[in-house]
Every structure is written in structure tokens, then in C-alpha cells.
N, CA, C and O atoms as a GROMACS GRO file, in nm:
protein
  592
    1UNK      N    1  -0.338  -0.854  -4.058
    1UNK     CA    2  -0.360  -0.722  -4.073
    1UNK      C    3  -0.342  -0.670  -3.944
    1UNK      O    4  -0.374  -0.735  -3.845
    2UNK      N    5  -0.275  -0.522  -3.935
    2UNK     CA    6  -0.298  -0.458  -3.791
    2UNK      C    7  -0.396  -0.349  -3.805
    2UNK      O    8  -0.424  -0.279  -3.902
    3UNK      N    9  -0.455  -0.352  -3.648
    3UNK     CA   10  -0.538  -0.254  -3.665
    3UNK      C   11  -0.534  -0.121  -3.580
    3UNK      O   12  -0.588  -0.127  -3.470
    4UNK      N   13  -0.491  -0.032  -3.609
    4UNK     CA   14  -0.441   0.125  -3.496
    4UNK      C   15  -0.578   0.135  -3.486
    4UNK      O   16  -0.660   0.094  -3.568
    5UNK      N   17  -0.602   0.202  -3.362
    5UNK     CA   18  -0.675   0.248  -3.279
    5UNK      C   19  -0.626   0.361  -3.233
    5UNK      O   20  -0.512   0.376  -3.187
    6UNK      N   21  -0.723   0.458  -3.244
    6UNK     CA   22  -0.736   0.591  -3.149
    6UNK      C   23  -0.823   0.592  -3.014
    6UNK      O   24  -0.941   0.561  -2.998
    7UNK      N   25  -0.737   0.632  -2.931
    7UNK     CA   26  -0.793   0.656  -2.823
    7UNK      C   27  -0.956   0.763  -2.831
    7UNK      O   28  -0.967   0.860  -2.906
    8UNK      N   29  -1.042   0.725  -2.755
    8UNK     CA   30  -1.141   0.844  -2.721
    8UNK      C   31  -1.099   0.967  -2.641
    8UNK      O   32  -1.005   0.955  -2.562
    9UNK      N   33  -1.160   1.082  -2.655
    9UNK     CA   34  -1.140   1.179  -2.560
    9UNK      C   35  -1.265   1.189  -2.498
    9UNK      O   36  -1.366   1.212  -2.564
   10UNK      N   37  -1.268   1.170  -2.339
   10UNK     CA   38  -1.385   1.192  -2.276
   10UNK      C   39  -1.438   1.345  -2.231
   10UNK      O   40  -1.359   1.398  -2.152
   11UNK      N   41  -1.523   1.404  -2.255
   11UNK     CA   42  -1.598   1.500  -2.209
   11UNK      C   43  -1.705   1.468  -2.108
   11UNK      O   44  -1.803   1.402  -2.144
   12UNK      N   45  -1.688   1.522  -1.952
   12UNK     CA   46  -1.766   1.510  -1.866
   12UNK      C   47  -1.835   1.610  -1.847
   12UNK      O   48  -1.782   1.692  -1.772
   13UNK      N   49  -1.968   1.646  -1.902
   13UNK     CA   50  -2.022   1.799  -1.895
   13UNK      C   51  -2.135   1.820  -1.863
   13UNK      O   52  -2.082   1.825  -1.752
   14UNK      N   53  -2.250   1.840  -1.845
   14UNK     CA   54  -2.392   1.845  -1.757
   14UNK      C   55  -2.397   1.950  -1.884
   14UNK      O   56  -2.445   1.859  -1.951
   15UNK      N   57  -2.394   2.023  -1.946
   15UNK     CA   58  -2.414   2.140  -2.009
   15UNK      C   59  -2.442   2.059  -2.147
   15UNK      O   60  -2.355   1.982  -2.188
   16UNK      N   61  -2.565   2.075  -2.217
   16UNK     CA   62  -2.519   2.058  -2.370
   16UNK      C   63  -2.426   2.118  -2.452
   16UNK      O   64  -2.340   2.077  -2.530
   17UNK      N   65  -2.482   2.266  -2.402
   17UNK     CA   66  -2.461   2.352  -2.473
   17UNK      C   67  -2.278   2.352  -2.468
   17UNK      O   68  -2.204   2.334  -2.564
   18UNK      N   69  -2.250   2.371  -2.371
   18UNK     CA   70  -2.113   2.358  -2.342
   18UNK      C   71  -2.037   2.254  -2.449
   18UNK      O   72  -1.951   2.285  -2.531
   19UNK      N   73  -2.088   2.138  -2.427
   19UNK     CA   74  -2.036   2.028  -2.485
   19UNK      C   75  -2.044   2.029  -2.621
   19UNK      O   76  -1.950   1.984  -2.686
   20UNK      N   77  -2.197   2.098  -2.705
   20UNK     CA   78  -2.162   2.149  -2.826
   20UNK      C   79  -2.084   2.276  -2.842
   20UNK      O   80  -2.072   2.260  -2.964
   21UNK      N   81  -2.042   2.350  -2.827
   21UNK     CA   82  -1.923   2.401  -2.838
   21UNK      C   83  -1.825   2.365  -2.862
   21UNK      O   84  -1.768   2.378  -2.970
   22UNK      N   85  -1.768   2.288  -2.728
   22UNK     CA   86  -1.646   2.238  -2.702
   22UNK      C   87  -1.646   2.116  -2.850
   22UNK      O   88  -1.533   2.105  -2.899
   23UNK      N   89  -1.702   2.071  -2.884
   23UNK     CA   90  -1.728   1.929  -3.006
   23UNK      C   91  -1.699   2.067  -3.120
   23UNK      O   92  -1.590   2.042  -3.171
   24UNK      N   93  -1.741   2.170  -3.167
   24UNK     CA   94  -1.751   2.218  -3.280
   24UNK      C   95  -1.569   2.259  -3.259
   24UNK      O   96  -1.505   2.253  -3.363
   25UNK      N   97  -1.492   2.298  -3.132
   25UNK     CA   98  -1.392   2.368  -3.144
   25UNK      C   99  -1.303   2.250  -3.172
   25UNK      O  100  -1.222   2.265  -3.264
   26UNK      N  101  -1.304   2.117  -3.101
   26UNK     CA  102  -1.308   1.995  -3.126
   26UNK      C  103  -1.243   1.992  -3.268
   26UNK      O  104  -1.128   2.024  -3.299
   27UNK      N  105  -1.347   1.944  -3.349
   27UNK     CA  106  -1.371   1.950  -3.520
   27UNK      C  107  -1.273   2.039  -3.589
   27UNK      O  108  -1.203   2.010  -3.686
   28UNK      N  109  -1.280   2.141  -3.529
   28UNK     CA  110  -1.199   2.228  -3.668
   28UNK      C  111  -1.045   2.185  -3.647
   28UNK      O  112  -0.971   2.261  -3.709
   29UNK      N  113  -0.991   2.105  -3.589
   29UNK     CA  114  -0.873   1.986  -3.573
   29UNK      C  115  -0.823   1.904  -3.621
   29UNK      O  116  -0.708   1.860  -3.618
   30UNK      N  117  -0.994   1.850  -3.717
   30UNK     CA  118  -0.991   1.716  -3.709
   30UNK      C  119  -0.927   1.582  -3.675
   30UNK      O  120  -0.890   1.480  -3.733
   31UNK      N  121  -0.933   1.631  -3.557
   31UNK     CA  122  -0.859   1.494  -3.521
   31UNK      C  123  -0.954   1.310  -3.520
   31UNK      O  124  -1.075   1.293  -3.530
   32UNK      N  125  -0.877   1.234  -3.510
   32UNK     CA  126  -0.952   1.146  -3.513
   32UNK      C  127  -1.018   1.042  -3.404
   32UNK      O  128  -1.096   0.946  -3.409
   33UNK      N  129  -0.934   1.124  -3.289
   33UNK     CA  130  -1.015   1.058  -3.198
   33UNK      C  131  -1.205   1.110  -3.146
   33UNK      O  132  -1.278   1.209  -3.155
   34UNK      N  133  -1.210   1.013  -3.109
   34UNK     CA  134  -1.405   1.028  -3.099
   34UNK      C  135  -1.395   1.126  -2.985
   34UNK      O  136  -1.309   1.119  -2.897
   35UNK      N  137  -1.476   1.202  -2.991
   35UNK     CA  138  -1.507   1.266  -2.869
   35UNK      C  139  -1.680   1.211  -2.846
   35UNK      O  140  -1.779   1.181  -2.913
   36UNK      N  141  -1.634   1.223  -2.698
   36UNK     CA  142  -1.762   1.167  -2.601
   36UNK      C  143  -1.830   1.221  -2.492
   36UNK      O  144  -1.748   1.276  -2.419
   37UNK      N  145  -1.916   1.229  -2.459
   37UNK     CA  146  -1.932   1.284  -2.377
   37UNK      C  147  -2.014   1.204  -2.259
   37UNK      O  148  -2.091   1.115  -2.295
   38UNK      N  149  -2.000   1.234  -2.121
   38UNK     CA  150  -2.103   1.124  -2.030
   38UNK      C  151  -2.189   1.284  -1.952
   38UNK      O  152  -2.122   1.377  -1.906
   39UNK      N  153  -2.286   1.283  -1.953
   39UNK     CA  154  -2.359   1.413  -1.864
   39UNK      C  155  -2.314   1.427  -1.726
   39UNK      O  156  -2.285   1.532  -1.669
   40UNK      N  157  -2.311   1.317  -1.682
   40UNK     CA  158  -2.259   1.324  -1.498
   40UNK      C  159  -2.197   1.257  -1.453
   40UNK      O  160  -2.222   1.141  -1.486
   41UNK      N  161  -2.115   1.269  -1.383
   41UNK     CA  162  -2.024   1.196  -1.303
   41UNK      C  163  -2.045   1.046  -1.318
   41UNK      O  164  -1.975   0.962  -1.375
   42UNK      N  165  -2.189   1.031  -1.236
   42UNK     CA  166  -2.222   0.871  -1.258
   42UNK      C  167  -2.182   0.824  -1.398
   42UNK      O  168  -2.090   0.744  -1.411
   43UNK      N  169  -2.231   0.857  -1.473
   43UNK     CA  170  -2.242   0.779  -1.622
   43UNK      C  171  -2.092   0.773  -1.624
   43UNK      O  172  -2.031   0.668  -1.604
   44UNK      N  173  -2.025   0.905  -1.651
   44UNK     CA  174  -1.885   0.874  -1.661
   44UNK      C  175  -1.812   0.763  -1.558
   44UNK      O  176  -1.778   0.669  -1.630
   45UNK      N  177  -1.779   0.738  -1.441
   45UNK     CA  178  -1.756   0.612  -1.342
   45UNK      C  179  -1.829   0.454  -1.394
   45UNK      O  180  -1.803   0.338  -1.361
   46UNK      N  181  -1.924   0.510  -1.484
   46UNK     CA  182  -2.006   0.366  -1.534
   46UNK      C  183  -1.927   0.332  -1.650
   46UNK      O  184  -1.889   0.217  -1.670
   47UNK      N  185  -1.900   0.432  -1.732
   47UNK     CA  186  -1.769   0.396  -1.813
   47UNK      C  187  -1.655   0.356  -1.842
   47UNK      O  188  -1.623   0.275  -1.929
   48UNK      N  189  -1.566   0.436  -1.740
   48UNK     CA  190  -1.444   0.433  -1.695
   48UNK      C  191  -1.407   0.255  -1.640
   48UNK      O  192  -1.329   0.169  -1.681
   49UNK      N  193  -1.515   0.263  -1.520
   49UNK     CA  194  -1.472   0.149  -1.458
   49UNK      C  195  -1.552  -0.013  -1.533
   49UNK      O  196  -1.546  -0.128  -1.491
   50UNK      N  197  -1.618   0.039  -1.645
   50UNK     CA  198  -1.690  -0.125  -1.698
   50UNK      C  199  -1.662  -0.089  -1.813
   50UNK      O  200  -1.734  -0.155  -1.887
   51UNK      N  201  -1.547   0.034  -1.920
   51UNK     CA  202  -1.549  -0.031  -2.023
   51UNK      C  203  -1.536  -0.154  -2.134
   51UNK      O  204  -1.439  -0.224  -2.105
   52UNK      N  205  -1.588  -0.189  -2.222
   52UNK     CA  206  -1.576  -0.279  -2.299
   52UNK      C  207  -1.658  -0.365  -2.268
   52UNK      O  208  -1.654  -0.473  -2.327
   53UNK      N  209  -1.773  -0.340  -2.150
   53UNK     CA  210  -1.874  -0.423  -2.114
   53UNK      C  211  -1.999  -0.414  -2.140
   53UNK      O  212  -2.079  -0.508  -2.137
   54UNK      N  213  -2.030  -0.264  -2.174
   54UNK     CA  214  -2.150  -0.230  -2.188
   54UNK      C  215  -2.171  -0.175  -2.374
   54UNK      O  216  -2.137  -0.072  -2.434
   55UNK      N  217  -2.223  -0.267  -2.405
   55UNK     CA  218  -2.242  -0.213  -2.571
   55UNK      C  219  -2.200  -0.074  -2.604
   55UNK      O  220  -2.098  -0.043  -2.665
   56UNK      N  221  -2.306   0.019  -2.546
   56UNK     CA  222  -2.294   0.143  -2.594
   56UNK      C  223  -2.161   0.218  -2.560
   56UNK      O  224  -2.150   0.340  -2.542
   57UNK      N  225  -2.061   0.125  -2.553
   57UNK     CA  226  -1.980   0.194  -2.432
   57UNK      C  227  -1.812   0.174  -2.546
   57UNK      O  228  -1.772   0.058  -2.560
   58UNK      N  229  -1.756   0.250  -2.593
   58UNK     CA  230  -1.603   0.215  -2.644
   58UNK      C  231  -1.557   0.115  -2.554
   58UNK      O  232  -1.611   0.105  -2.444
   59UNK      N  233  -1.436   0.016  -2.597
   59UNK     CA  234  -1.370  -0.095  -2.557
   59UNK      C  235  -1.287  -0.065  -2.520
   59UNK      O  236  -1.229  -0.156  -2.462
   60UNK      N  237  -1.201   0.091  -2.519
   60UNK     CA  238  -1.124   0.138  -2.493
   60UNK      C  239  -1.107   0.289  -2.435
   60UNK      O  240  -1.176   0.386  -2.465
   61UNK      N  241  -0.993   0.283  -2.341
   61UNK     CA  242  -0.994   0.390  -2.248
   61UNK      C  243  -0.999   0.513  -2.294
   61UNK      O  244  -0.999   0.516  -2.417
   62UNK      N  245  -1.003   0.623  -2.240
   62UNK     CA  246  -1.022   0.777  -2.314
   62UNK      C  247  -0.857   0.820  -2.318
   62UNK      O  248  -0.781   0.780  -2.229
   63UNK      N  249  -0.806   0.910  -2.437
   63UNK     CA  250  -0.661   0.935  -2.397
   63UNK      C  251  -0.647   1.092  -2.256
   63UNK      O  252  -0.548   1.117  -2.187
   64UNK      N  253  -0.764   1.157  -2.254
   64UNK     CA  254  -0.738   1.206  -2.174
   64UNK      C  255  -0.938   1.210  -2.115
   64UNK      O  256  -1.034   1.157  -2.171
   65UNK      N  257  -0.935   1.278  -2.013
   65UNK     CA  258  -1.081   1.327  -1.993
   65UNK      C  259  -1.023   1.511  -1.935
   65UNK      O  260  -0.927   1.566  -1.883
   66UNK      N  261  -1.153   1.541  -1.988
   66UNK     CA  262  -1.224   1.723  -2.010
   66UNK      C  263  -1.349   1.656  -1.876
   66UNK      O  264  -1.445   1.581  -1.892
   67UNK      N  265  -1.304   1.711  -1.769
   67UNK     CA  266  -1.417   1.691  -1.645
   67UNK      C  267  -1.468   1.805  -1.595
   67UNK      O  268  -1.398   1.859  -1.510
   68UNK      N  269  -1.591   1.867  -1.627
   68UNK     CA  270  -1.638   1.979  -1.520
   68UNK      C  271  -1.619   1.918  -1.404
   68UNK      O  272  -1.592   1.798  -1.391
   69UNK      N  273  -1.635   2.015  -1.301
   69UNK     CA  274  -1.651   1.989  -1.145
   69UNK      C  275  -1.771   1.954  -1.124
   69UNK      O  276  -1.811   1.838  -1.117
   70UNK      N  277  -1.879   2.120  -1.107
   70UNK     CA  278  -1.998   2.108  -1.060
   70UNK      C  279  -2.116   2.065  -1.137
   70UNK      O  280  -2.156   2.138  -1.227
   71UNK      N  281  -2.157   1.987  -1.118
   71UNK     CA  282  -2.277   1.830  -1.186
   71UNK      C  283  -2.357   1.800  -1.113
   71UNK      O  284  -2.306   1.780  -1.003
   72UNK      N  285  -2.479   1.783  -1.112
   72UNK     CA  286  -2.554   1.700  -1.059
   72UNK      C  287  -2.560   1.586  -1.008
   72UNK      O  288  -2.480   1.538  -1.089
   73UNK      N  289  -2.578   1.525  -0.961
   73UNK     CA  290  -2.542   1.351  -0.874
   73UNK      C  291  -2.389   1.376  -0.805
   73UNK      O  292  -2.350   1.440  -0.707
   74UNK      N  293  -2.311   1.274  -0.932
   74UNK     CA  294  -2.187   1.288  -0.843
   74UNK      C  295  -2.104   1.369  -0.927
   74UNK      O  296  -2.082   1.358  -1.047
   75UNK      N  297  -2.060   1.455  -0.842
   75UNK     CA  298  -1.947   1.606  -0.881
   75UNK      C  299  -1.822   1.540  -0.916
   75UNK      O  300  -1.778   1.438  -0.863
   76UNK      N  301  -1.762   1.614  -1.021
   76UNK     CA  302  -1.618   1.618  -1.078
   76UNK      C  303  -1.523   1.564  -0.978
   76UNK      O  304  -1.443   1.475  -1.007
   77UNK      N  305  -1.532   1.635  -0.819
   77UNK     CA  306  -1.397   1.584  -0.738
   77UNK      C  307  -1.448   1.484  -0.717
   77UNK      O  308  -1.350   1.410  -0.731
   78UNK      N  309  -1.577   1.382  -0.680
   78UNK     CA  310  -1.552   1.312  -0.660
   78UNK      C  311  -1.504   1.182  -0.797
   78UNK      O  312  -1.438   1.078  -0.794
   79UNK      N  313  -1.544   1.220  -0.853
   79UNK     CA  314  -1.474   1.142  -1.001
   79UNK      C  315  -1.330   1.150  -1.011
   79UNK      O  316  -1.238   1.087  -1.064
   80UNK      N  317  -1.345   1.239  -0.948
   80UNK     CA  318  -1.104   1.241  -0.993
   80UNK      C  319  -1.047   1.217  -0.843
   80UNK      O  320  -0.932   1.228  -0.801
   81UNK      N  321  -1.170   1.179  -0.773
   81UNK     CA  322  -1.098   1.083  -0.607
   81UNK      C  323  -1.102   0.940  -0.651
   81UNK      O  324  -1.008   0.863  -0.631
   82UNK      N  325  -1.250   0.893  -0.731
   82UNK     CA  326  -1.217   0.775  -0.756
   82UNK      C  327  -1.111   0.737  -0.905
   82UNK      O  328  -1.050   0.630  -0.911
   83UNK      N  329  -1.107   0.796  -0.969
   83UNK     CA  330  -1.004   0.783  -1.073
   83UNK      C  331  -0.864   0.764  -1.042
   83UNK      O  332  -0.790   0.673  -1.077
   84UNK      N  333  -0.830   0.907  -0.940
   84UNK     CA  334  -0.707   0.853  -0.873
   84UNK      C  335  -0.649   0.780  -0.799
   84UNK      O  336  -0.528   0.758  -0.791
   85UNK      N  337  -0.793   0.713  -0.701
   85UNK     CA  338  -0.695   0.572  -0.688
   85UNK      C  339  -0.787   0.439  -0.738
   85UNK      O  340  -0.855   0.374  -0.658
   86UNK      N  341  -0.782   0.421  -0.825
   86UNK     CA  342  -0.837   0.308  -0.913
   86UNK      C  343  -0.674   0.272  -1.020
   86UNK      O  344  -0.643   0.336  -1.121
   87UNK      N  345  -0.586   0.145  -0.951
   87UNK     CA  346  -0.527   0.144  -1.013
   87UNK      C  347  -0.562   0.114  -1.222
   87UNK      O  348  -0.488   0.098  -1.320
   88UNK      N  349  -0.677   0.118  -1.204
   88UNK     CA  350  -0.637   0.095  -1.397
   88UNK      C  351  -0.688   0.199  -1.436
   88UNK      O  352  -0.733   0.202  -1.550
   89UNK      N  353  -0.696   0.330  -1.339
   89UNK     CA  354  -0.789   0.435  -1.409
   89UNK      C  355  -0.675   0.574  -1.393
   89UNK      O  356  -0.694   0.685  -1.441
   90UNK      N  357  -0.568   0.535  -1.321
   90UNK     CA  358  -0.511   0.649  -1.275
   90UNK      C  359  -0.406   0.746  -1.362
   90UNK      O  360  -0.372   0.863  -1.343
   91UNK      N  361  -0.372   0.662  -1.450
   91UNK     CA  362  -0.291   0.673  -1.513
   91UNK      C  363  -0.356   0.763  -1.650
   91UNK      O  364  -0.276   0.815  -1.728
   92UNK      N  365  -0.495   0.777  -1.671
   92UNK     CA  366  -0.546   0.844  -1.768
   92UNK      C  367  -0.537   0.984  -1.698
   92UNK      O  368  -0.591   1.016  -1.592
   93UNK      N  369  -0.440   1.077  -1.797
   93UNK     CA  370  -0.468   1.244  -1.773
   93UNK      C  371  -0.589   1.308  -1.729
   93UNK      O  372  -0.678   1.265  -1.802
   94UNK      N  373  -0.644   1.404  -1.632
   94UNK     CA  374  -0.783   1.426  -1.637
   94UNK      C  375  -0.747   1.571  -1.650
   94UNK      O  376  -0.641   1.614  -1.603
   95UNK      N  377  -0.831   1.644  -1.711
   95UNK     CA  378  -0.799   1.775  -1.712
   95UNK      C  379  -0.929   1.869  -1.630
   95UNK      O  380  -1.048   1.870  -1.661
   96UNK      N  381  -0.882   1.921  -1.554
   96UNK     CA  382  -1.073   1.969  -1.493
   96UNK      C  383  -1.082   2.115  -1.604
   96UNK      O  384  -0.993   2.194  -1.635
   97UNK      N  385  -1.189   2.111  -1.634
   97UNK     CA  386  -1.248   2.212  -1.714
   97UNK      C  387  -1.362   2.258  -1.691
   97UNK      O  388  -1.465   2.205  -1.734
   98UNK      N  389  -1.359   2.384  -1.607
   98UNK     CA  390  -1.479   2.446  -1.543
   98UNK      C  391  -1.495   2.615  -1.510
   98UNK      O  392  -1.391   2.679  -1.526
   99UNK      N  393  -1.542   2.645  -1.494
   99UNK     CA  394  -1.625   2.790  -1.481
   99UNK      C  395  -1.520   2.804  -1.346
   99UNK      O  396  -1.438   2.897  -1.342
  100UNK      N  397  -1.527   2.730  -1.266
  100UNK     CA  398  -1.489   2.784  -1.140
  100UNK      C  399  -1.322   2.846  -1.106
  100UNK      O  400  -1.220   2.777  -1.115
  101UNK      N  401  -1.326   2.960  -1.077
  101UNK     CA  402  -1.179   3.008  -1.058
  101UNK      C  403  -1.144   3.020  -0.914
  101UNK      O  404  -1.065   3.106  -0.875
  102UNK      N  405  -1.208   2.927  -0.826
  102UNK     CA  406  -1.224   3.031  -0.722
  102UNK      C  407  -1.061   2.878  -0.676
  102UNK      O  408  -1.059   2.760  -0.712
  103UNK      N  409  -0.933   2.970  -0.573
  103UNK     CA  410  -0.851   2.897  -0.529
  103UNK      C  411  -0.892   2.745  -0.465
  103UNK      O  412  -0.854   2.628  -0.472
  104UNK      N  413  -0.960   2.798  -0.422
  104UNK     CA  414  -0.994   2.627  -0.306
  104UNK      C  415  -1.024   2.498  -0.387
  104UNK      O  416  -0.982   2.384  -0.366
  105UNK      N  417  -1.109   2.545  -0.487
  105UNK     CA  418  -1.105   2.437  -0.602
  105UNK      C  419  -1.002   2.408  -0.700
  105UNK      O  420  -0.999   2.309  -0.773
  106UNK      N  421  -0.935   2.485  -0.698
  106UNK     CA  422  -0.782   2.445  -0.790
  106UNK      C  423  -0.723   2.358  -0.688
  106UNK      O  424  -0.694   2.241  -0.714
  107UNK      N  425  -0.704   2.408  -0.578
  107UNK     CA  426  -0.561   2.359  -0.477
  107UNK      C  427  -0.678   2.198  -0.465
  107UNK      O  428  -0.638   2.085  -0.495
  108UNK      N  429  -0.798   2.224  -0.422
  108UNK     CA  430  -0.851   2.092  -0.371
  108UNK      C  431  -0.841   1.966  -0.557
  108UNK      O  432  -0.815   1.846  -0.558
  109UNK      N  433  -0.854   2.007  -0.614
  109UNK     CA  434  -0.846   1.923  -0.764
  109UNK      C  435  -0.714   1.873  -0.761
  109UNK      O  436  -0.704   1.752  -0.776
  110UNK      N  437  -0.574   1.961  -0.740
  110UNK     CA  438  -0.448   1.926  -0.772
  110UNK      C  439  -0.418   1.772  -0.642
  110UNK      O  440  -0.389   1.652  -0.648
  111UNK      N  441  -0.449   1.873  -0.539
  111UNK     CA  442  -0.464   1.737  -0.455
  111UNK      C  443  -0.494   1.632  -0.438
  111UNK      O  444  -0.446   1.564  -0.347
  112UNK      N  445  -0.610   1.575  -0.548
  112UNK     CA  446  -0.685   1.462  -0.568
  112UNK      C  447  -0.594   1.415  -0.660
  112UNK      O  448  -0.565   1.296  -0.656
  113UNK      N  449  -0.540   1.495  -0.750
  113UNK     CA  450  -0.484   1.384  -0.858
  113UNK      C  451  -0.500   1.462  -1.000
  113UNK      O  452  -0.447   1.400  -1.092
  114UNK      N  453  -0.554   1.567  -1.031
  114UNK     CA  454  -0.626   1.657  -1.118
  114UNK      C  455  -0.413   1.695  -1.253
  114UNK      O  456  -0.317   1.770  -1.233
  115UNK      N  457  -0.436   1.619  -1.339
  115UNK     CA  458  -0.300   1.695  -1.417
  115UNK      C  459  -0.311   1.822  -1.479
  115UNK      O  460  -0.211   1.863  -1.539
  116UNK      N  461  -0.427   1.901  -1.476
  116UNK     CA  462  -0.488   2.003  -1.504
  116UNK      C  463  -0.568   2.080  -1.469
  116UNK      O  464  -0.670   2.028  -1.424
  117UNK      N  465  -0.564   2.239  -1.471
  117UNK     CA  466  -0.673   2.264  -1.445
  117UNK      C  467  -0.699   2.398  -1.540
  117UNK      O  468  -0.598   2.465  -1.519
  118UNK      N  469  -0.774   2.465  -1.622
  118UNK     CA  470  -0.812   2.461  -1.701
  118UNK      C  471  -1.025   2.536  -1.672
  118UNK      O  472  -1.133   2.480  -1.656
  119UNK      N  473  -0.970   2.701  -1.680
  119UNK     CA  474  -1.104   2.765  -1.631
  119UNK      C  475  -1.212   2.776  -1.799
  119UNK      O  476  -1.157   2.851  -1.879
  120UNK      N  477  -1.313   2.728  -1.840
  120UNK     CA  478  -1.390   2.746  -1.918
  120UNK      C  479  -1.430   2.918  -1.957
  120UNK      O  480  -1.494   3.003  -1.895
  121UNK      N  481  -1.382   2.918  -2.043
  121UNK     CA  482  -1.402   3.058  -2.111
  121UNK      C  483  -1.540   3.117  -2.166
  121UNK      O  484  -1.592   3.052  -2.256
  122UNK      N  485  -1.598   3.221  -2.126
  122UNK     CA  486  -1.723   3.230  -2.216
  122UNK      C  487  -1.743   3.290  -2.336
  122UNK      O  488  -1.852   3.270  -2.389
  123UNK      N  489  -1.637   3.381  -2.411
  123UNK     CA  490  -1.648   3.393  -2.534
  123UNK      C  491  -1.578   3.292  -2.656
  123UNK      O  492  -1.456   3.280  -2.671
  124UNK      N  493  -1.665   3.233  -2.725
  124UNK     CA  494  -1.594   3.064  -2.796
  124UNK      C  495  -1.452   3.082  -2.888
  124UNK      O  496  -1.387   2.984  -2.922
  125UNK      N  497  -1.416   3.220  -2.922
  125UNK     CA  498  -1.267   3.217  -2.956
  125UNK      C  499  -1.180   3.180  -2.853
  125UNK      O  500  -1.104   3.085  -2.873
  126UNK      N  501  -1.180   3.238  -2.747
  126UNK     CA  502  -1.088   3.176  -2.667
  126UNK      C  503  -1.122   3.058  -2.599
  126UNK      O  504  -1.041   3.004  -2.524
  127UNK      N  505  -1.249   3.005  -2.619
  127UNK     CA  506  -1.251   2.819  -2.598
  127UNK      C  507  -1.151   2.800  -2.720
  127UNK      O  508  -1.060   2.721  -2.696
  128UNK      N  509  -1.152   2.842  -2.814
  128UNK     CA  510  -1.101   2.741  -2.943
  128UNK      C  511  -0.957   2.753  -2.918
  128UNK      O  512  -0.881   2.659  -2.940
  129UNK      N  513  -0.914   2.880  -2.867
  129UNK     CA  514  -0.761   2.937  -2.816
  129UNK      C  515  -0.693   2.786  -2.703
  129UNK      O  516  -0.590   2.719  -2.708
  130UNK      N  517  -0.804   2.787  -2.617
  130UNK     CA  518  -0.803   2.645  -2.512
  130UNK      C  519  -0.809   2.536  -2.567
  130UNK      O  520  -0.736   2.439  -2.545
  131UNK      N  521  -0.894   2.544  -2.641
  131UNK     CA  522  -0.899   2.369  -2.760
  131UNK      C  523  -0.768   2.316  -2.785
  131UNK      O  524  -0.718   2.205  -2.767
  132UNK      N  525  -0.711   2.457  -2.844
  132UNK     CA  526  -0.615   2.431  -2.964
  132UNK      C  527  -0.488   2.407  -2.834
  132UNK      O  528  -0.428   2.303  -2.858
  133UNK      N  529  -0.424   2.493  -2.674
  133UNK     CA  530  -0.353   2.464  -2.675
  133UNK      C  531  -0.376   2.323  -2.589
  133UNK      O  532  -0.265   2.272  -2.570
  134UNK      N  533  -0.497   2.234  -2.526
  134UNK     CA  534  -0.536   2.117  -2.490
  134UNK      C  535  -0.462   1.989  -2.600
  134UNK      O  536  -0.381   1.901  -2.571
  135UNK      N  537  -0.535   2.024  -2.748
  135UNK     CA  538  -0.490   1.926  -2.771
  135UNK      C  539  -0.294   1.933  -2.840
  135UNK      O  540  -0.218   1.838  -2.861
  136UNK      N  541  -0.270   2.074  -2.857
  136UNK     CA  542  -0.114   2.070  -2.888
  136UNK      C  543  -0.033   1.983  -2.754
  136UNK      O  544   0.058   1.901  -2.759
  137UNK      N  545  -0.115   2.044  -2.629
  137UNK     CA  546  -0.046   1.962  -2.529
  137UNK      C  547  -0.032   1.822  -2.496
  137UNK      O  548   0.063   1.750  -2.465
  138UNK      N  549  -0.161   1.804  -2.513
  138UNK     CA  550  -0.192   1.653  -2.466
  138UNK      C  551  -0.170   1.545  -2.572
  138UNK      O  552  -0.107   1.442  -2.550
  139UNK      N  553  -0.231   1.578  -2.697
  139UNK     CA  554  -0.197   1.499  -2.812
  139UNK      C  555  -0.068   1.512  -2.880
  139UNK      O  556   0.004   1.413  -2.896
  140UNK      N  557  -0.036   1.627  -2.920
  140UNK     CA  558   0.113   1.620  -3.013
  140UNK      C  559   0.237   1.654  -2.922
  140UNK      O  560   0.350   1.645  -2.971
  141UNK      N  561   0.218   1.696  -2.777
  141UNK     CA  562   0.364   1.739  -2.794
  141UNK      C  563   0.369   1.636  -2.657
  141UNK      O  564   0.482   1.586  -2.662
  142UNK      N  565   0.287   1.572  -2.519
  142UNK     CA  566   0.284   1.505  -2.388
  142UNK      C  567   0.326   1.326  -2.479
  142UNK      O  568   0.310   1.300  -2.598
  143UNK      N  569   0.366   1.259  -2.399
  143UNK     CA  570   0.401   1.097  -2.398
  143UNK      C  571   0.290   1.066  -2.346
  143UNK      O  572   0.290   1.110  -2.231
  144UNK      N  573   0.145   0.986  -2.383
  144UNK     CA  574   0.089   0.963  -2.318
  144UNK      C  575   0.105   0.795  -2.270
  144UNK      O  576   0.144   0.716  -2.356
  145UNK      N  577   0.078   0.752  -2.153
  145UNK     CA  578   0.061   0.581  -2.132
  145UNK      C  579   0.044   0.538  -2.224
  145UNK      O  580  -0.023   0.611  -2.298
  146UNK      N  581   0.088   0.394  -2.291
  146UNK     CA  582   0.072   0.338  -2.376
  146UNK      C  583  -0.057   0.210  -2.284
  146UNK      O  584  -0.098   0.104  -2.329
  147UNK      N  585  -0.080   0.256  -2.186
  147UNK     CA  586  -0.160   0.101  -2.122
  147UNK      C  587  -0.310   0.176  -2.081
  147UNK      O  588  -0.380   0.135  -1.989
  148UNK      N  589  -0.345   0.295  -2.168
  148UNK     CA  590  -0.488   0.334  -2.210
  148UNK      C  591  -0.541   0.293  -2.297
  148UNK      O  592  -0.655   0.330  -2.323
   0.00000   0.00000   0.00000
């Protein structure tokens, strides 16, 4: 019997309020993907670099990562830089999802290897629209690497 597996979606977000809103927007689409949260960059790197080794973490890497930039401790820029220099992790799409619309942040994130850069909207209805676009592009239109 073959078991199919759906890779989780990792959200690296320090704000519980923002994660809750994202979770609600994702649930609206009834995706089979589990939505995981890491509260900061350190926790994200712990999971990504040690997936399958810790009993609390899934044994598979995420289909993609929604990464906040400004977090306490290790920030999103450092997480992005580490991921894109790790041969095991660099093929995971990273979508920077942040409140910053600063052009320097945008340029730096693409220089570090971000696959997309989206600003977090304030209004929930706009957040739902962005989540729908993310799902359509990254889970329905794009061909993701099988090695993830």
C-alpha cells in the first residue's frame, strides 16, 4: 500500500495574531497541507536543519516557507541566507511575507535568494486575496521540486 504525503507549509511568524489570521485564510481553501508555525528564526532553523530528528517536528520539509523578516532573535534575513546556502534546503521556495515595503529590504531579500516578496496587508479581506494567490501560484500552478 502506497502512502501519499502532502508537504506542510511553514510559516515563520512571531505574531500569534498574524499567524491566526493566516491560518484562517488558508483553512478557507481546505488544503491538505498542514500549516506549521515557527515563532522565530531560531526555531525555524532548528526544524529545517533537523527535520525528522525531533519528535515534535514533521519528518518532511515544507512545500514552501512564508517568512517574516523582523522577528526577535535570528531575523528572517539570516534565516533566508542560511537556507539558500544549505544544499539540502536551498530548493525550498521562500516567500518573504512582511510588513516592510522598504525597497532596501526587497532588494536584500532577492539578493539573498528569496523566491517572492509580499507585503502583509492590514485588512483581512486583502490577506485572504494574497493567500489565494499564494495557493494558486505555489501549490497549483508551480511545479515544486520532488526532493523537498
